[in-house]
N, C-alpha and C positions, 0 to 999 in steps of 0.2 A: 502494500501499499504506500506508493510514494506519489507526491502530486508535483505538480511543475507550474513556476510562476503562471505559465500561459495558460493552464486550462483553468486559473481563477478569472473569471472578467472581471470581477471587479471588486472590492473590499473598502468600504465607506464606513464613518462615524457621522451620525448627526446629533447635534445637541442643542441646547440651548443657549443662549450668551446675551444678556441682558432682554432677555426675551423674543430674539430675534434667532431663527434655527440657522447653525452655520453646517457645511457638510465639508468633511475633509478628506483624503485618500487614508487608507492602513496599509502601512509599508508592508512587506514580506520581511522577517517570519510570523508578525504579530498575529497572522491569521492562519495560521497552521491548526491551532488547535483553541479550544475555548478557553483554556485558562490563559494562555498568551494573548487571546482577542480580550475579555475581561480585563486583562492588565492594561492594555493599551486604550480600551476606553475609559478606564478611572484618568488617565493623564490627562484628559481633556474635558471631563464630564465635570458639568457644576452641580448645584444643587437639586436639580430633575434628574441628574443622568446623564447615560448616553444611548445612544441606539446603534449598535454595529449592524453591517449590512452586508454578506457577502454569496456573491452567485455564483458558481462552480459549471462550468462546462457547458452552460445554458441548457442544465441538469435538473440541478437543484439549489437551495439557496438555505442559509443560517441567519436567521436574526438573534443578537445577541444584546439584551437590555442589563445594564449596570445601573445601580443607584444606591448610594452609601457600599455597605457590603454585599449587598443584593446582585444575585446573578440571574435572570431568567434568559432562557434559551428555549428556540422553535428551529426544528431541522423540518425541512419542506416534505422529505423523501426518507423514509428510512432506509431503503433499499441501498443509497450512496453509501451508506456504513460499510458497505462489502468492497466497495473499490475507492475511498477517499478517507483520508486521514482526520480532517475536520471534520467531517460527518462522524467517523466513528467515534473522535471525543465527545459529540454531541450526545452519543449512546451511550459512551462510557462516565461521562457527568452528570446525565440524568439516569444512570442506575438500570438502563433497560438489557436485556438480551438483545442479539442481533438477530435480525428477523430470520422466520425460517424460509418463508416464501418470498422469492425475488421477484416476483409477479406482483405483489401487493404494494402499491406505493402509496403511503401513508404518511401522514405527518407525526413527527413526535415533538414532545414539550409540550410548551406553554402557551397553549392558543389566546389566552389571555394577556401575553406580557405587555401589550399596548394600551391596554383596556383603558388605562386612567385618560390615555392620551387621546382616545377618539375611536380606537380600533379594536372593537370585543370580539370576545372569541367568538359569535355567531359570524360574525363580518370576515373575520381570518378564514376561518373555516370555509366560508363560500367561496372567497379566492383560491382556494388551494383546493377544492373540489373542481373548480372549472380547469378541464385537462386540456382545453386549448390555449391556453395561458402559460407562457414562457417564465422562467424566475423574472427576469426585465419588467415584463407587465405586471406582476405581481407586485413587488418591490415599487414601482412606480406608483403604483397605484393607491399601495400604505403610504409611500412619501407623501403622496397629493393631500391624503388625506388627516396626515399630519401635520402638512401647512409648510413643507417643503419640496413640494414636486417640482418644480421649476429648477430649484438648486441639484435635486437629481437626476434630473434630465438632463441637464447641462454637465453633469457630472462623469453619468455614463454614456454622454453621449445620443441621449435619444431624442433632445433637440435638434430641428430642422435648421439647415443654414440658411 
């Protein structure tokens, strides 16, 4: 299980600074595991914490939310743990067994990790259930709902020229 930087589509952190959202890139190797990602997020998080968004190989994404000493995590597809160190670290962090069926693409973790910011578990579940959406689409929608959609789209190149 080894990842190469080229297979990470992007790794971003979003946080509130004086009431305005800021979005920054997260450099490798800070996005290799949940622990390294949460450590990187704490370096920039304010009182409201920070949200990390990592999209991998146009296949799955990981959301990590830190606030104080609390780390909350969501993996969009548990089957990714068979091939990706980051996904495996989410499964380990959550204390879950590896999925037995490679065909069952279900999320793992905290669907309500952004609930207090306006993206509730039901909304997250609906986004994750839409099989036509790529990680970029889901994360862009989440960013828009949180209030930093344009910053996110600019950072990942979804903005039209």
